[in-house]
C-alpha positions as CSV (number, residue, x, y, z in Angstrom):
1,X,25.3,162.7,106.4
2,X,23.7,165.6,108.2
3,X,19.9,165.9,108.1
4,X,18.5,168.8,106.0
5,X,16.1,171.3,107.7
6,X,13.3,169.8,105.6
7,X,14.1,166.3,106.9
8,X,14.3,167.5,110.4
9,X,11.0,169.4,110.2
10,X,9.3,166.4,108.6
11,X,10.3,164.1,111.5
12,X,9.2,166.6,114.1
13,X,5.8,166.7,112.4
14,X,5.8,162.9,112.6
15,X,5.5,163.2,116.4
16,X,1.8,163.6,115.8
17,X,0.1,161.7,113.0
18,X,2.1,160.9,109.9
19,X,2.1,159.1,106.6
20,X,5.0,158.2,104.2
21,X,5.8,160.4,101.3
22,X,7.9,159.8,98.2
23,X,11.0,161.2,99.8
24,X,10.8,158.5,102.5
25,X,10.2,161.0,105.3
26,X,6.9,161.3,107.1
27,X,4.5,164.2,106.9
28,X,1.5,165.1,109.1
29,X,-1.9,163.7,108.1
30,X,-4.1,166.5,106.8
31,X,-7.0,167.2,109.3
32,X,-9.5,167.5,106.5
33,X,-8.8,163.9,105.3
34,X,-9.2,162.7,108.9
35,X,-12.6,164.4,109.2
36,X,-13.8,162.9,105.9
37,X,-12.8,159.5,107.0
38,X,-14.6,159.9,110.3
39,X,-17.8,161.0,108.6
40,X,-17.7,158.0,106.2
41,X,-16.9,155.6,109.0
42,X,-19.7,156.9,111.2
43,X,-22.3,156.8,108.4
44,X,-21.2,153.3,107.3
45,X,-21.3,151.9,110.9
46,X,-24.7,153.3,111.6
47,X,-25.9,151.7,108.4
48,X,-24.3,148.3,109.4
49,X,-25.8,148.4,112.9
50,X,-29.3,149.1,111.5
51,X,-29.1,146.0,109.4
52,X,-29.3,143.7,112.4
53,X,-32.9,143.2,113.2
54,X,-32.9,141.1,116.4
55,X,-32.5,142.9,119.7
56,X,-29.3,140.9,120.6
57,X,-27.9,141.1,117.1
58,X,-25.9,144.2,118.0
59,X,-23.4,141.9,119.7
60,X,-22.6,140.5,116.2
61,X,-22.0,144.1,114.9
62,X,-19.8,144.9,118.0
63,X,-17.8,141.6,117.7
64,X,-17.0,142.0,114.1
65,X,-16.1,145.7,114.6
66,X,-13.7,144.8,117.4
67,X,-12.2,142.0,115.3
68,X,-11.7,144.5,112.5
69,X,-10.0,147.0,114.8
70,X,-7.7,144.2,116.1
71,X,-6.9,143.1,112.5
72,X,-6.3,146.7,111.4
73,X,-3.8,147.5,114.1
74,X,-1.9,144.2,113.6
75,X,-1.8,145.0,109.8
76,X,-0.4,148.5,110.6
77,X,2.1,146.9,113.0
78,X,3.2,144.4,110.3
79,X,3.5,147.3,107.8
80,X,5.7,149.3,110.2
81,X,8.0,146.3,110.9
82,X,8.4,145.4,107.3
83,X,8.6,148.8,105.6
84,X,10.2,150.8,108.5
85,X,7.7,153.6,108.3
86,X,4.2,154.2,110.0
87,X,1.3,154.3,107.7
88,X,-1.8,156.0,109.1
89,X,-3.1,158.0,106.1
90,X,-6.1,155.8,105.6
91,X,-6.5,154.2,109.1
92,X,-10.2,154.7,109.4
93,X,-10.8,153.5,105.8
94,X,-8.8,150.4,106.7
95,X,-11.0,149.8,109.8
96,X,-14.2,150.2,107.7
97,X,-12.9,147.9,105.0
98,X,-12.0,145.2,107.5
99,X,-15.4,145.5,109.1
100,X,-17.2,145.2,105.8
101,X,-15.1,142.2,105.0
102,X,-15.8,140.6,108.4
103,X,-19.5,141.3,108.2
104,X,-19.9,140.1,104.6
105,X,-21.4,136.7,105.6
106,X,-24.1,138.6,107.5
107,X,-24.9,140.6,104.4
108,X,-25.1,137.3,102.5
109,X,-27.3,135.8,105.2
110,X,-29.8,138.7,104.7
111,X,-29.8,137.9,101.0
112,X,-30.7,134.3,101.8
113,X,-27.3,132.5,102.0
114,X,-27.1,130.3,105.2
115,X,-24.1,130.5,107.4
116,X,-21.4,127.8,106.8
117,X,-17.9,127.1,108.3
118,X,-16.3,128.4,105.1
119,X,-17.3,131.8,106.2
120,X,-14.5,131.8,108.8
121,X,-12.4,133.0,105.9
122,X,-14.0,136.4,106.6
123,X,-11.8,137.2,109.7
124,X,-13.2,134.1,111.5
125,X,-16.8,135.2,111.1
126,X,-18.3,132.2,113.0
127,X,-15.5,131.1,115.3
128,X,-14.9,134.6,116.9
129,X,-18.3,134.3,118.6
130,X,-17.1,131.3,120.6
131,X,-14.3,133.2,122.4
132,X,-14.9,133.0,126.2
133,X,-16.1,136.3,127.5
134,X,-17.6,137.3,124.2
135,X,-17.6,141.1,123.4
136,X,-15.7,141.9,126.6
137,X,-12.8,139.7,125.6
138,X,-12.7,141.2,122.2
139,X,-12.6,144.7,123.7
140,X,-9.5,143.7,125.7
141,X,-7.9,142.1,122.6
142,X,-8.6,145.2,120.5
143,X,-7.2,147.6,123.1
144,X,-4.1,145.4,123.5
145,X,-3.5,145.4,119.8
146,X,-3.8,149.2,119.7
147,X,-1.5,149.6,122.7
148,X,1.1,147.3,121.1
149,X,1.1,149.3,117.9
150,X,1.3,152.6,119.8
151,X,4.2,151.3,121.8
152,X,6.1,150.2,118.7
153,X,5.4,153.5,117.0
154,X,6.7,155.3,120.2
155,X,9.9,153.3,120.0
156,X,10.2,154.0,116.3
157,X,9.9,157.8,116.9
158,X,12.4,157.6,119.8
159,X,15.0,155.9,117.5
160,X,14.5,158.3,114.7
161,X,14.7,161.3,117.1
162,X,18.0,160.0,118.5
163,X,19.4,159.6,114.9
164,X,18.2,163.1,114.0
165,X,19.8,164.7,117.2
166,X,23.1,163.0,116.4
167,X,23.2,164.7,113.0
168,X,22.1,161.8,110.8
169,X,19.1,161.7,108.5
170,X,16.4,159.7,110.3
171,X,16.5,156.0,109.4
172,X,13.0,155.8,107.7
173,X,12.8,152.6,105.8
174,X,15.1,150.6,108.0
175,X,13.4,147.4,109.0
176,X,14.0,144.5,111.4
177,X,15.4,145.5,114.8
178,X,16.2,149.0,113.4
179,X,12.6,149.9,113.6
180,X,12.7,150.2,117.4
181,X,16.4,151.0,117.9
182,X,18.6,153.8,116.5
183,X,21.5,153.3,114.1
184,X,25.0,154.3,115.2
185,X,26.7,157.3,113.7
186,X,29.5,156.0,111.4
187,X,31.4,159.2,112.0
188,X,31.8,158.2,115.6
189,X,31.8,154.4,115.4
190,X,34.2,152.8,112.9
191,X,32.9,150.1,110.5
192,X,33.5,146.5,111.6
193,X,36.6,144.9,110.1
194,X,38.8,141.9,110.2
195,X,42.6,141.7,110.1
196,X,44.5,138.7,109.1
197,X,47.3,137.6,111.5
198,X,48.9,139.9,114.1
199,X,50.7,142.4,111.9
200,X,51.2,145.9,112.9
201,X,48.4,147.6,110.8
202,X,47.2,146.7,107.4
203,X,48.7,147.6,104.1
204,X,46.0,145.9,102.0
205,X,42.3,146.7,102.3
206,X,39.8,144.3,100.8
207,X,36.3,145.7,100.0
208,X,33.4,143.3,99.4
209,X,30.5,143.8,96.9
210,X,26.7,143.9,96.9
211,X,24.9,141.4,99.1
212,X,28.1,140.2,100.8
213,X,30.3,140.9,103.8
214,X,33.9,140.7,105.0
215,X,33.5,136.9,104.9
216,X,33.5,137.0,101.1
217,X,37.2,137.9,101.1
218,X,38.2,135.5,104.0
219,X,39.7,132.8,101.7
220,X,42.0,135.4,100.1
221,X,42.8,137.0,103.4
222,X,43.9,133.7,104.8
223,X,46.2,133.2,101.9
224,X,47.6,136.7,102.3
225,X,48.3,135.9,106.0
226,X,50.4,132.9,104.9
227,X,52.5,135.3,102.8
228,X,52.7,137.7,105.8
229,X,50.8,140.4,103.9
230,X,48.8,142.4,106.4
231,X,45.3,142.8,105.2
232,X,42.1,144.4,106.6
233,X,38.6,143.5,105.4
234,X,35.8,145.8,106.5
235,X,32.0,145.3,106.4
236,X,30.5,148.2,104.4
237,X,27.8,150.3,106.0
238,X,24.6,148.4,106.3
239,X,26.3,145.0,105.6
240,X,27.6,142.3,107.8
241,X,28.6,143.4,111.3
242,X,28.2,147.1,110.2
243,X,24.5,146.7,109.6
244,X,23.7,149.0,112.5
245,X,26.0,151.8,111.1
246,X,24.5,154.7,109.3
247,X,21.0,155.6,107.9
248,X,22.1,156.5,104.4
249,X,24.2,154.2,102.2
250,X,25.1,156.0,99.1
251,X,28.6,155.7,97.5
252,X,29.8,158.8,99.2
253,X,28.7,157.5,102.6
254,X,30.5,154.2,102.0
255,X,33.6,155.9,100.7
256,X,33.7,158.3,103.7
257,X,33.6,155.3,106.1
258,X,36.5,153.6,104.3
259,X,38.5,156.8,104.3
260,X,38.0,157.1,108.1
261,X,39.1,153.5,108.6
262,X,42.2,153.8,106.4
263,X,43.2,157.2,107.8
264,X,43.0,155.9,111.4
265,X,45.9,153.5,110.6
266,X,48.4,156.4,110.0
267,X,50.8,154.1,108.2
268,X,50.8,155.6,104.7
269,X,49.0,154.7,101.5
270,X,47.4,151.2,101.1
271,X,46.7,148.9,98.3
272,X,42.9,148.9,97.9
273,X,41.4,145.7,96.5
274,X,37.7,145.6,95.8
275,X,35.1,143.3,94.3
276,X,32.1,144.1,92.1
277,X,30.1,147.0,93.7
278,X,33.0,147.5,96.1
279,X,35.1,148.6,93.1
280,X,32.8,151.6,92.7
281,X,33.3,152.5,96.4
282,X,37.1,152.0,95.9
283,X,37.4,154.5,93.1
284,X,35.4,157.1,95.0
285,X,37.9,156.6,97.9
286,X,40.8,157.0,95.6
287,X,39.3,160.1,94.0
288,X,38.6,161.8,97.3
289,X,41.7,160.9,99.2
290,X,44.5,159.9,96.7
291,X,47.0,160.4,99.5
292,X,45.7,157.3,101.3
293,X,45.8,155.0,98.3
294,X,48.9,153.7,96.5
295,X,47.1,151.6,93.8
296,X,43.9,149.6,93.2
297,X,43.1,146.0,92.2
298,X,39.5,145.8,91.0
299,X,38.1,142.3,90.8
300,X,35.1,142.0,88.5
301,X,34.2,145.7,88.8
302,X,30.5,146.2,88.4
303,X,30.5,148.3,85.2
304,X,28.3,147.8,82.2
305,X,28.5,149.0,78.6
306,X,24.7,149.0,78.3
307,X,22.7,149.8,81.4
308,X,19.4,148.5,80.0
309,X,21.1,145.2,79.2
310,X,22.6,145.1,82.6
311,X,19.2,145.5,84.2
312,X,17.9,142.5,82.2
313,X,21.0,140.5,83.0
314,X,20.9,141.2,86.7
315,X,17.1,140.7,86.8
316,X,17.4,137.3,85.3
317,X,19.8,136.1,88.0
318,X,18.2,137.9,91.0
319,X,14.5,138.3,91.4
320,X,14.8,140.8,94.3
321,X,17.2,143.0,92.4
322,X,14.9,142.9,89.4
323,X,12.0,144.2,91.5
324,X,14.2,146.8,93.1
325,X,15.4,148.1,89.7
326,X,11.7,148.3,88.6
327,X,10.9,150.4,91.7
328,X,8.3,147.8,92.7
329,X,7.1,148.1,96.3
330,X,7.2,144.3,96.3
331,X,11.0,144.6,96.8
332,X,10.5,146.8,99.9
333,X,8.1,144.3,101.4
334,X,10.1,141.2,100.5
335,X,13.4,142.5,101.8
336,X,11.8,144.0,104.9
337,X,10.3,140.7,105.7
338,X,13.7,139.0,105.3
339,X,15.1,141.5,107.8
340,X,12.5,140.5,110.3
341,X,13.4,136.9,110.0
342,X,17.2,137.4,109.6
343,X,18.1,135.0,112.4
344,X,16.4,131.9,110.9
345,X,17.5,132.9,107.4
346,X,21.1,133.2,108.6
347,X,20.9,129.6,109.9
348,X,19.1,128.4,106.8
349,X,21.4,130.1,104.2
350,X,24.4,127.7,104.5
351,X,22.1,124.7,103.9
352,X,20.5,126.2,100.8
353,X,23.7,127.4,99.3
354,X,25.5,124.1,100.0
355,X,22.7,122.4,98.1
356,X,22.8,124.7,95.0
357,X,26.3,126.1,95.2
358,X,28.6,123.7,97.1
359,X,31.7,125.9,96.7
360,X,30.2,128.7,98.9
361,X,31.4,128.3,102.5
362,X,28.8,128.7,105.4
363,X,30.2,132.1,106.6
364,X,30.0,133.5,103.1
365,X,26.4,132.2,102.8
366,X,25.5,133.8,106.2
367,X,27.1,137.1,105.1
368,X,24.9,137.2,102.0
369,X,21.7,137.8,104.1
370,X,23.3,140.0,106.7
371,X,22.4,143.4,105.3
372,X,19.7,146.1,105.6
373,X,17.4,146.7,102.7
374,X,18.3,150.4,102.1
375,X,22.0,149.5,101.9
376,X,21.3,146.9,99.2
377,X,18.9,149.3,97.4
378,X,21.2,152.3,97.4
379,X,24.1,150.2,96.2
380,X,22.1,148.9,93.3
381,X,20.9,152.4,92.4
382,X,24.5,153.7,92.5
383,X,25.7,151.1,90.0
384,X,22.9,151.9,87.5
385,X,22.6,155.6,87.8
386,X,25.7,157.1,89.4
387,X,28.5,154.6,88.5
388,X,31.9,156.2,88.7
389,X,33.7,153.2,87.3
390,X,33.6,154.0,83.5
391,X,35.4,157.3,83.9
392,X,38.0,155.8,86.3
393,X,38.7,152.8,84.1
394,X,39.2,154.9,81.0
395,X,41.7,157.2,82.8
396,X,42.7,156.2,86.3
397,X,44.6,158.6,88.5
398,X,46.2,155.7,90.4
399,X,47.8,152.5,89.1
400,X,44.9,150.1,88.5
401,X,44.7,146.4,87.9
402,X,41.4,144.9,86.7
403,X,40.7,141.2,87.1
404,X,37.7,139.6,85.2
405,X,36.2,136.2,85.2
406,X,35.8,134.8,81.7
407,X,32.7,132.9,82.7
408,X,31.1,135.8,84.6
409,X,27.5,136.1,83.6
410,X,26.8,139.2,85.8
411,X,29.7,141.5,84.8
412,X,30.7,140.3,81.3
413,X,34.5,140.3,80.8
414,X,34.2,141.8,77.2
415,X,32.1,144.7,78.5
416,X,34.8,145.6,81.1
417,X,37.7,145.2,78.7
418,X,36.1,147.5,76.2
419,X,36.0,150.3,78.8
420,X,39.7,150.1,79.9
421,X,42.2,152.8,79.1
422,X,45.7,151.9,78.1
423,X,47.1,152.5,81.6
424,X,45.0,149.8,83.1
425,X,46.4,146.3,83.6
426,X,43.9,143.5,82.7
427,X,44.1,139.9,84.1
428,X,41.7,137.2,83.1
429,X,40.7,134.2,85.3
430,X,38.5,131.3,84.1
431,X,35.8,131.8,86.7
432,X,32.4,133.3,87.5
433,X,31.4,136.4,89.5
434,X,32.9,134.8,92.6
435,X,36.6,134.8,91.9
436,X,37.7,135.6,95.5
437,X,36.5,132.2,96.8
438,X,36.9,130.3,93.5
439,X,40.6,131.3,93.1
440,X,41.9,132.6,96.4
441,X,45.5,131.4,95.9
442,X,46.1,133.0,92.4
443,X,44.4,136.2,93.6
444,X,46.5,136.3,96.8
445,X,49.6,135.8,94.7
446,X,48.7,138.7,92.4
447,X,47.8,141.0,95.4
448,X,51.1,140.1,97.0
449,X,53.0,141.2,93.8
450,X,51.2,144.5,93.9
451,X,51.8,144.8,97.6
452,X,55.6,144.3,97.1
453,X,55.5,147.3,94.8
454,X,54.4,149.7,97.5
455,X,57.2,152.2,98.0
456,X,57.5,152.6,101.7
457,X,59.3,151.0,104.6
458,X,57.7,147.9,106.2
459,X,57.7,146.6,109.8
């Protein structure tokens, strides 16, 4: 979780002028590139100004230049809020491009095309001249847009500096409110969790999967409470109420947070129950700290016999995941935009899911959109490129029960069964990839049986 010297140096360079690189961390803008852009911009603006023949036509040039500046800074602001990183590499080229776009109707007019209201499509080419105050007002607006962008960038830098000084990699790429405020250090702040009932500690830990939260396990947790089985359900880093925890969200980061949560109980080994992607986290926990885990119950573990086929299968069911697996920047922009509008999406999610999937409860639907994009992206990458489940399922070092849904179209039951070693117990349920809320009572009964097998005194 500590930032490398390269990452720290990169962020310090970003205190000046910066631009994203493939690693996700900023680097300073090369002065030579800036000089070239200045030269091109100056030459082009002189050329544009000279095209206006009438003595008062320079106001048209100035107005459209100021509109272009305003638009450019608002576009940069939107890019920062949606992608979580400043982008200034081609700032002056952007300004020139916007000005040429805004002035296109004037160039058409010189070629004999009369002005019409449809030309307002070019950054309000006609209507912008009717603003009270004229050029003076546009100067104020352009300066305000620039000031707003600079202020947000300053907050972004402050947040990343706080993260860096606390020993975390800077949260470049975190969108939504994380753009202007730092993430908490998960080594100091425990992940959010729920406990069922008022039992002294938890002997069962329920771990959710990709695009979910602790709410996903709530129906099972309620059933366990009726059986007086103490259970704890955490929100993984970047998900649910833990969305402000951490800046990196790889399997090792998630496992380390679970280990800290379980170790803090100081009650002996727990039964670790996990769904889908959470199963991958669970086996990393069991591998790193076997003393904390008595046994595992893996519900529909996200493991695939053919990774290419898995990509196609997941892509058919989830457009965003499909774009992410392809490495498309569309995924970054789409999920970043969703983070910006998380509050209305959280309110809208229960209505949409109730319409298309009536069995999903409102709290589960809200939890499905309560995550940060890097956490979703890193989880998906872990399953496809660094999945620890095949090795564990072939030869587990702890007693392991696997539960599959016979109608699961995401994790095919036959694929999972083919990977199981002889020491693994296999249970089949006639359900989809949502067994924890489709069959909470049978699942709670099975978990209770495994819990009763824990060899330690109870309170």
